[in-house]
N, C-alpha and C positions, 0 to 999 in steps of 0.2 A: 249700457254696454254695447260697443259697436264693433261689428266685425264684418269682414267680407261675407257675402253670401248669407247663409243661413245661421251663422254663428249665434247672433244676438237672440234670434227666435227661440233657440234652445238652451241658451246659457242661464245665468242665474235668474233670468226671468221666470224660470221653472221654479225657483225657490218660493218667492212670496212677494206680495205688494208691500210697499214701505210706508214711510213716515206720514204723518198728518200734514195737511196743507198749512203753509205759514200764514200767520195772522197779518191783516193789512196794517199799514202804517198810518200814522195820524200826524197832525200839526199841532204843536203846543200853541196855545193863545199867545198873542204878542207879548214879548218879555224883553227885558234888557239883560244881556249876559254880563256877568261880573268881569271886569277887566283881567285879561290874562287867563281866563277860565280855559283849561286844556281840553275840556269836553266840548267846547264850541268852536266851530269853524265857519267862517263865512264864505260860501262859494259864489259863483257868479250869478247865482239866481236867489240867493238868500242864505241865511245862517241856519246851522244844524247842530243839534246837540246829541252827542253820543255818549259813551261810557268810558271810564278809565279803569283799568284793571290789570295787575300783574305787570306793570310797566309798559303796558300797551294802551292805545287809544282805539276804540272800535266805533265806526259809524255804519249804521245798517238802514237799508230802505231809502236810499237817496234817489230821487228821480233823475234819470239821465235823459229822458225824453218824455214828452206829454203822453197821456193815455192814448194808445194808438187807435186809429180807425181799423175796422176789419180789412186785412189784406191791403194796408196802405203804408207808405214809407213812414218811418219815425219822424216826429217833429219836435223842435225845442219845446221845453217845458216852460210854463209860465213862471215868473218870479213870484215869491211869496214874501210876506211881511213877518216880522216876529221871529221866533227861533223854532224850526221844524224839529219834531221829535225824530231821532235817528238811532233809536235804541232797539228797533225790532226790524227783521228782514221784511222786504216787500212781499206781495203774494207771488206764489209760484205761478209761472206761465202755464196756460191750460195743456194738460197732459192726461192720458188715460191712466187707469189702473193697469200695472204691468210688472215692471222690475222693482227690485229691492231700492234702487236708487231713484225711484219715481215718487212724485208727491202729487197725488191725484188732485186736479184742479180744474176749474172751468173759468178762471180769471183771464180776462183780456187786457185789463189794466195791470201790467206787470213789468214794466220797463224800469227796473230799479237796480241799483248796485250797492256794494258794501266796500268799505275802506277800513283796513286794520294797519295801524302804523305804530312805530315804537313811541313812547311817551315823550321822549325828547323832541323839541321843535327846531326847525331850520337847519336840518342836516343834509339836505338834497340827496336823500337816499335813493338807490336803484328802485324802480317800480316793476312790480310783476302783476300783470293782468291775467287772472285765471279765467279760462273759458271751459266750463264744465262739459264733461261727457254725458252720455246717455243716448246715443244714436241720433242726436238732435231730435229726440222724441221725449225724453224724460230728464228730470233732474232740476236742481237750483244751485245758485251759487254759494249760498250760506250753509248748506250741508257739509261743505268742506272746511273744517275749522283751521284757520291759517295762522294761529297764534305763534307756533314754532317757526314757521316760514317767515313771520313778520318780525323776527328779532333784529334782523339787519336789512330790512327791505320794507317798502309800502307795499302791501298786497291789496289788489282790487279783485272782486269777483262780480258777477252780473247775472240777472236773469234776462233771458232773450226768448223770443217767441219760438215755439217748437212745432214739430209735426205738422198737422193739417192747417194749423193757424199761421204757419210761416211758409209752407211749401206748396200749397194748393196752387195750381197752375191752369189758367184758362184765358183765352184772348180777351174775354169781357172783363177780366181783372187787371189787365195790363195797365190801365191808366192810373192804377193806385200807386205806382212806382215809376220813377223815371228810367228804371232798368227793366220793366216788365215784371210779371208775377213769377213766383217760385223761388225767391232768394231773400226773404225778409229776415231770417235769422242772421245773415251776414250783414245786412243793412243795420239791423239792431245793434250788433257788436261793433260795427263802425261808429255808430252814434256814441256808444259807451266809450270808445277810444277817443273820440274827439272831446268828451267830457273830461277825460283823463288829462289830456293835453292842456286843456284849459284851466283845470282846477287842482291837480295833484300837488303843485308847489305849496298850496295852502295847508296841506296835510303833511308837509315835510318831504315829499317826493321830488325827484329831479325830473321834470317834465320832457327833458331831452334825453332820458335814459329809461326807456320803456321796453319791457320784455313781454311779449305775449306767450302765453303757456297754455297748452291744452292737451287733454288725454282722450283717446278714442275719438267720439264725435267732436269733442273740442279740439282734439288734434288735427282732425280733418279740416276744421274751421281755420286753425293756423295756417295750414297749407293754402286754403282759399285766400286769406289775408296776403300771403306772400305773393300770390298770383294776381291780385285784384288791384288794378290801377287806383281805385277809389280808396285803398287803404294806404296809399303813398303818404309818408311823413307821419304816420300814426304810431309807428313802433321802431325800435332800434335793434332787437334781437328776437329770436324765436326759439321756443321749445316745444318739440313735437313727441309726444308719448303714445305708443301703440295706436298709430295711424299710419299705415304703409301708403302714402299718397301716390306712390307710382301706380297704384291700381285704384285709387278712389279720391274723393273729395269733391266731385262734381258729377252732374248728369246732364244729358242732352234735353233740349226743350221737348222733343218727342217722347223721351222717357218720363219726363215730369208730367206731361199732359195725359200719358197713358195711365200713370199712377193716380191722376186726379179724377179721371173720368167715371170710375166707379163710385166715387164719394159723391160727386155731383149728381149722379143718377139716383144714388141711395137716399140722398135728402130731398129728392123730387124737384131738382132745379134743372135737370137736363133739357126739358122741353119748354122752359119758361121763356117768354118773349125777352126778358132781360135777365140773363143768367146771374149776372153780378148782383143786381138788386135782389133777386131771390136768395143768393147766398148771404147777403148782408142783412137780410130781413130778421126782425126779431123773432119771427116765426120759426126760423132756422136756428136753433139753439147750438151753443157750443157742445152740449152733450150730443145732440144729433151728429155733429160733424166728428167728434171723437169716435163715436160708435161706428160711423161709417168708415173712417180711415183705420180703426183697429189699433192694436198695440204693437204690431210687428213691422211697421214701416221702416225703411231704410233712406229717408230723404237726404238729398244734398242739394246745394245751390245749382242753378242752371248756368251752365257755361255757354259761351257764344254770345254774350251780351256785353254792353259797356261796363257792367260791374265785375264780370268774370270772362274776359274774352276767350281765355284758354283754360282748359282744365289744369290743375296743378301739374300733373305729370307732363303735359305738353309744354307748360311754362318753364318747368325745371329743365326739361330737355333742350329747349331752345335758348334758355338764359333770360327769357323775358319775365323776370320776377324781381322782387326787391331783395337785392344781395346783401342781406344782413347776416351776421353769424347765426348759425343754427346748431342746436343741440337736439339730436333725434335719437330715439331708441325704441326697444321692444322688450317684452318679458320673455324669459327663457321657455316658459310652459303656457303660453297665452291660452290655448284651447282646453287646458285642464278643467277650467271652470265649466266650460260647456258640457263635458261628459259627466262631471260631478253633479251638475244640475239635472241631467237626465236621470241619474241614479236617485237623487234626492227628491225629485218631483213626486208628488203624491201618486202612488202605485208603482213607482219606478224601482228598478232593481239593477244591479251591476250587469253589464253586457257579458253574456257567457262566451267562452272561448270560441264555440262553433258559431257564434254570431258575428265573428270578426270578418271573415272572407266576404260574406253577403253584404255587410255594412260598407266595406270598401268598394265593392262592385257597384252598389247603389249610388254611392257618393261620387266615385270618380270614373265610372264608365270605361271607355277604351284604354284608360291609363291603369287600370286596376291590376292587370298582370304584372306590370313593371313595379307598381307600388307594393304589391304583396311580396315580390321577390326581394325588394329593397328594405322592407320593413317586417321581417318575420315576426310572428307573435312571440316566438321564444326569446327574442331580444328585448322584450318588454315585460319581463316577469309573467309571461302568459296572461297578461291583463288586456283584454280587448279594449277597455276604456283608456288605458294609458297609452296603448299603440295608436289608436285613432287620435287621441290628443296630440301625440307627437307628429303624426303626419299632417294634421290640420295646422299645427303651429308652424311647421317648417314651410308649408305650401302658402298658406294664407297670410302669415305674418313675417316670419324671418326673411324669407326670399325677397318680397316686395319692400320691406323696410331697408334691407341691404341695398337694393336697387334705388331707393329713394335717397339714401345717403350718397351713392355714387353720382346720381344726377346733381344733387346740390353741391357736392364737392367740386365739380368742375367749375363752378362759378364763384363759390363763396366759402368763407372758413366754415368748416363743419366738424362737429365731434359727434361720435356715435357711442351709445351705450347699450348694454344688455343687462337688465336687472335679473339677476340669477340667484337670489337668496332662496334656500330651500325651505327654512323654517319660518314661514309667513303667517300673519294672523288670519284666521277663518272668519267666516260670517257669524254674527251673533244669533243665537237661537236655532242653528241647524246642525244636523248630525254631520259626521265626516264621511266622505266617499271611501270606496274600497281601495283607492290608489292615491298617492300623495298628490296634493293640489299644487305645491310649490309655488313658483312665481307665475301663478295664473294672471289672467286678464284682471286689471285692477289692483293687483297685489302691492304694487309700488305706492299706491295712494296712501296706504296705511302708514306709510314712513314719511310722507311729505306733508300730510294733514292729519288732524285729529278727526275721526269720523265714527259716529255711533253704529255704523254698519258693521264694523270689525270688532272682534274681541280686543281688549286692552293690549298694547305691546309690552313685551317683557323688557328688563333692563337691556339685555344684549340687543334686541330689536330698537331700543331707544338710542343706542350708540350708533347703529347703522342709519337710523333716521337723522341723527345729528350730522353724520358724514355726508349723507345725500343732500341735506338741505345746504350744508356748506357749499358742496359743488354747484348746486343750482343757483345759490345767491351769488357765488363768485362769477359764474357765467353772466348773470344778470348785472353785475357790476361792470365787467369789462370784456365779456365775450370769451373767457377762458375759464373752465371749471377746475383748473389745477390749484393746489395749495393745500393747506391744513394737513400735511402728512400723506395726502393722496396724490402725489405727483405722478408723472409718467403717463398722464392722459394725452396722448398725442392726437393731433388732427387726423381726421380720416381723409385720405386721398386714395385715388384708384391705384396708385403705385404702392402706397403703403396704407392699406385699409384697416386702420387700427380701430377695434371695437372694445371699449373698456367693460369688463365684467365687474358688476356691482354686487358684491356680497358682504357678509359680516366679517370675511377674512381679508386677505390682502387683494386690494384692487390691482388688476393686471389685465393685459390684452388676452382675450379669448380667441379660441380657434373657431371663429363663428362659421366660417365657410364649411369646415369639416362638421362641426357639431349639428349643423342644420341642413346638411345634404344639399348645399346650394347648387353644385354642379349637377346633380341629378334633377332638380327641379328646373334649372335653366334648360336643360336638355329637352324637357317635356313642353316648354312654353312655345 
């Protein structure tokens, strides 16, 4: 889970570590596929055998690049003979123990993707490429079950290098990439998108109708692709969820090097005659690197390079980005998960009412008096956790997401949503916080994907899931989310800033500016 500032450090990472690492894929000995076998598809590198189930075909663990060298750009994978097994996901990219969405791993050979497609062939269906979240530190593509989303679209997910293995930045490592060190996650994703353009028609997808979609860290990656010249021609639409790119998505070279310096020192390579050789040595293990970097980083690609000349915010401000249709949105109660995590952490308790003012003063400094006057505790059921969540959501999420939509809408067709359902699935195996979690960070994912992370949806929640998936797939089809009885979703423009509220009730425009105190926060910026 990715958030501005310290959100992710305190959020559901406080709850527990998650799933076991995925098993490695293999290659079936050379075989001859039966003619017309729907479970076999021949890619540009060789044939793969997946599974057929429930009217869908699933292919997992397909290599989109060769096993990468440490801190080097992805390279094409070698062809293979016979039929490669594609029934299991590839290994999770190296990541530490930390969040529930993490899959602890030390694997460096991890550049694999998954394709789920309707069982029928030759339909030229819209393609949705899912870029998973997790602060660009955690997660895998396969943990997001795509079957419902894939009813009318071809869905692709990927693993890409994360954390220290993607973002370590040092002059000695610059030769590993044509763009310099510090942005390999973005390069990996571009390699996966090139694979999609070259191969997705073989799976029933329209290679000329590709939507990139990401949430949180993956949403920031979508913003990076919009701004990267090297992503030109690789996608046709974009969906950004819970990633306010007006305030994030990239960092400077100086910030990246400062973030990396402590890691390089901790593993004993700072005084080496050849820093790169030391870092790439087998004596410097992935476990060492993960431990040195820790679980609380907030890495982003480096701007000011040929890969990412401008930060997304500057690219959107000046119009120097890929002007494809964009669907962008935020959850109504993003930070409720952060304070829920504080309560549910081992030894944690609800924040007492008398702790509210000190917490605001510690977090917001010179703005604290104005914030306390604007957000009285009495207006939030005297719950310090709920009041602090509301402040953080309005400041860190709602305001910059609205600004992101404004910037985009000046140049391209833009739709904005707010996921505002109140009765959302909670996390499996955890107690409930003292205040409602509602539409907290990640809550909308329980409606777009099947995820073991959440308790099962109710029938009413299934109906909302169907409506949301319909809007997402319609947008992937032609850049307009309207239809299916949920009309009235107008484009967002500065003159008419329509924000569609997505709930189990009637979908309609929300009073976003008023609800999230936009004028107040804009006056403080």
